[in-house]
C-alpha positions in Angstrom: -39.2 -13.2 7.1 -39.3 -11.8 3.6 -38.8 -13.6 0.3 -35.7 -11.5 -0.3 -34.3 -12.7 3.1 -35.1 -16.3 2.3 -33.4 -15.9 -1.1 -30.3 -14.3 0.5 -30.2 -17.1 3.1 -30.3 -19.7 0.3 -27.6 -18.0 -1.7 -25.4 -17.7 1.4 -25.9 -21.4 2.1 -25.1 -22.3 -1.4 -21.9 -20.2 -1.2 -20.9 -22.0 1.9 -21.4 -25.3 0.2 -18.9 -24.3 -2.5 -21.2 -22.8 -5.2 -19.3 -19.6 -6.4 -22.2 -18.7 -8.8 -24.3 -18.0 -5.7 -21.8 -15.3 -4.6 -21.9 -13.8 -8.1 -25.7 -13.5 -7.7 -25.2 -11.8 -4.3 -22.6 -9.5 -5.8 -24.9 -8.6 -8.7 -27.8 -7.9 -6.3 -25.8 -5.7 -3.8 -23.0 -4.2 -5.8 -24.9 -1.0 -6.8 -26.3 -0.2 -3.3 -22.8 -0.9 -1.8 -21.2 1.3 -4.4 -23.7 4.1 -3.8 -23.2 4.0 -0.1 -19.4 4.0 -0.4 -19.6 6.9 -2.9 -21.7 8.9 -0.4 -19.4 8.1 2.5 -16.0 8.3 0.8 -16.4 10.1 -2.6 -15.3 8.8 -6.0 -11.6 8.4 -5.3 -10.8 4.6 -5.4 -14.5 3.7 -5.4 -13.9 0.5 -7.4 -11.2 -0.6 -5.0 -13.5 0.1 -2.0 -16.4 -1.9 -3.5 -14.0 -4.8 -4.2 -12.7 -4.6 -0.7 -16.2 -4.9 0.7 -17.0 -8.0 -1.3 -13.6 -9.6 -0.7 -14.2 -9.2 3.1 -17.7 -10.6 2.7 -16.4 -13.6 0.8 -13.7 -14.3 3.3 -16.1 -13.7 6.2 -19.0 -15.7 4.9 -18.2 -18.7 7.1 -18.6 -16.4 10.2 -21.9 -14.9 9.0 -24.6 -15.2 11.6 -27.7 -16.6 9.9 -30.0 -14.8 12.3 -29.1 -11.5 10.6 -30.0 -10.4 7.1 -27.1 -10.7 4.6 -27.8 -7.1 3.4 -27.4 -5.7 7.0 -24.2 -7.7 7.4 -22.9 -6.4 4.0 -23.7 -2.8 4.9 -21.8 -3.2 8.1 -18.8 -4.4 6.1 -19.2 -1.4 3.8 -19.3 0.9 6.9 -16.1 -0.7 8.2 -14.4 -0.2 4.8 -15.5 3.4 4.7 -14.3 4.0 8.2 -10.9 2.4 7.4 -10.6 4.5 4.3 -11.4 7.8 6.1 -8.9 6.9 8.8 -6.3 6.2 6.1 -7.1 9.5 4.4 -6.8 11.4 7.7 -3.4 9.9 8.3 -2.3 10.7 4.7 -3.6 14.3 5.0 -1.8 14.7 8.3 1.5 13.6 6.7 0.9 15.8 3.7 0.1 18.8 5.8 3.2 18.2 7.9 5.3 17.9 4.7 3.7 21.1 3.4 4.7 22.9 6.6 8.2 21.6 6.2 8.4 22.7 2.6 7.0 26.2 3.5 9.6 26.4 6.4 12.3 26.0 3.8 10.9 28.8 1.8 9.7 26.7 -1.2 6.4 27.4 -2.9 3.8 24.9 -1.6 0.8 26.3 -3.3 0.7 23.6 -5.9 0.6 20.9 -3.2 -2.3 22.4 -1.2 -4.9 20.9 -3.6 -3.8 17.3 -2.8 -5.6 17.1 0.5 -8.8 18.5 -0.7 -11.7 16.3 -1.8 -13.5 17.7 -4.8 -17.2 17.1 -5.0 -19.0 18.1 -8.1 -22.4 18.9 -6.7 -23.8 20.8 -3.8 -25.2 17.7 -2.1 -21.8 16.0 -2.1 -20.3 19.1 -0.6 -23.1 19.2 2.0 -22.6 15.6 2.9 -18.9 16.3 3.3 -19.7 18.9 5.9 -21.3 16.3 8.1 -19.5 14.1 10.6 -19.0 10.5 9.5 -21.6 9.4 12.1 -24.3 11.8 10.8 -23.4 11.2 7.1 -23.6 7.4 7.5 -27.1 7.6 9.0 -28.3 10.0 6.4 -26.8 8.0 3.5 -28.0 4.6 4.7 -31.5 5.7 5.7 -32.5 8.5 3.3 -30.4 7.7 0.2 -30.3 3.9 0.4 -33.7 3.4 2.1 -32.4 1.2 4.8 -34.9 1.0 7.7 -33.8 2.7 11.0 -33.6 -0.6 12.8 -31.2 -2.0 10.2 -29.1 1.2 10.3 -28.9 0.7 14.1 -27.7 -2.9 13.5 -25.2 -1.9 10.8 -23.7 0.9 12.9 -24.0 -0.9 16.2 -25.9 1.9 17.9 -29.4 2.1 19.4 -32.4 3.1 17.2 -32.9 6.2 19.3 -29.3 7.3 18.4 -30.1 6.7 14.7 -33.2 8.9 15.0 -31.2 11.6 16.8 -28.3 11.6 14.3 -30.8 11.5 11.4 -32.5 14.6 12.8 -29.3 16.5 13.3 -27.9 15.4 9.8 -31.1 16.5 8.1 -31.1 19.9 9.9 -27.4 20.5 9.0 -27.9 19.5 5.4 -31.0 21.8 5.1 -29.0 24.7 6.6 -26.1 24.0 4.2 -28.3 23.8 1.1 -30.1 27.0 2.0 -26.7 28.7 2.5 -25.8 27.6 -1.0 -29.0 29.1 -2.4 -30.8 25.8 -3.0 -34.5 26.3 -2.6 -36.2 23.5 -0.6 
């Protein structure tokens, strides 16, 4: 067990014993990696709210934390769940917006202004490339390649076998490479 894991374990234990400063330390330690992961999975829209939701769920769920797991792995799993919930919410919203746009068009009103609502705008090519990937492929790529989470932990976070992580990682990298080449990015 690493010193970081021991430190995490001690901080979690202190939180459970009523020391709120310990959770503040955990927040300071993991806020940026969680923010980065959520940005890669969901984009910039409502990023602060998503980060807050992850840590709120962690705080509320701390008594249920299994101490045989690393806190960081558990926290990334919460971030994954928040990102999944957000994507489902966006899909429902888009569906309603698209339905409303069809209704507006049916009545002959101009709907061109509204079409931009359901599009996510990414500022750079990598973000656009990530957006082309399925959530499953993007999650593996973001956690492993961008956040440097080991494959075993990615498997634990996503609740899938390590072999599936390796397969998804291969397919995600291939798709990203193809997308970047199509955009004229030299690799």
